[in-house]
C-alpha positions in Angstrom: 117.0 126.0 82.7 113.3 126.8 84.0 111.7 125.4 81.1 111.5 121.9 82.3 110.5 122.8 85.8 106.6 122.9 84.5 106.5 120.0 82.5 108.1 118.5 85.7 104.9 119.4 87.7 102.6 118.6 85.9 103.9 115.2 86.0 105.6 115.0 89.4 103.0 116.7 91.4 99.9 114.5 91.0 102.0 111.9 91.8 103.3 113.0 94.9 99.8 113.9 95.7 98.5 110.8 95.4 100.9 108.8 97.4 100.8 111.5 100.1 97.2 111.3 100.2 97.6 107.6 100.4 100.1 107.5 103.4 97.3 109.7 105.6 94.8 107.2 104.8 96.7 104.2 105.7 98.1 106.4 108.9 94.4 107.0 110.2 93.2 103.6 109.5 96.0 102.4 111.4 95.1 104.9 114.5 91.7 104.2 114.0 91.9 100.4 114.4 94.8 100.6 116.8 92.2 102.7 119.4 89.1 100.5 118.5 91.5 97.4 119.9 93.2 99.0 122.7 91.1 98.8 125.8 92.2 102.4 127.2 91.0 105.2 125.6 93.3 107.1 124.7 91.7 110.7 123.4 89.6 111.1 126.9 93.1 110.0 128.9 95.1 112.8 127.3 92.0 115.4 127.9 92.4 114.5 131.3 95.8 115.5 131.5 97.7 111.4 131.4 100.9 112.1 129.8 102.1 108.3 129.6 98.8 108.1 127.4 100.3 110.9 125.3 103.1 109.0 125.2 101.6 105.7 124.4 99.5 107.5 121.7 102.8 109.1 119.9 104.6 106.0 120.0 102.2 104.0 118.3 101.7 107.2 115.3 105.9 106.5 114.7 105.6 102.9 115.0 102.7 103.0 112.5 104.3 105.7 110.2 107.5 103.7 109.5 106.3 101.1 107.6 104.4 103.7 105.5 107.8 105.4 105.2 109.5 102.7 103.9 106.9 102.0 101.3 106.8 105.5 100.2 110.8 105.4 99.8 110.9 102.3 98.0 107.7 102.8 95.4 106.7 104.7 92.6 103.2 103.7 92.4 100.1 104.3 94.6 98.8 100.9 94.7 101.9 99.4 96.0 102.1 101.9 99.2 98.3 100.6 99.4 99.4 96.8 99.7 102.8 96.9 101.5 101.3 99.9 104.0 
């Protein structure tokens, strides 16, 4: 019963880690680009206690993660995630 677990992990886990790393990289690049392009400094506003800036930052994070999640769900190759993400 468990004899197939180790070979499956050996083949599937590196792919999973590569896809996860690519998704986090794309999300990070998207957030940095967004923060650079907007005229507001969200992190400064959040540190000052501005709740609206926090809501905008989290909304942006969710909006950027949705296409990446859809790409993760429909692709099997890391290059697809990078191209479509």
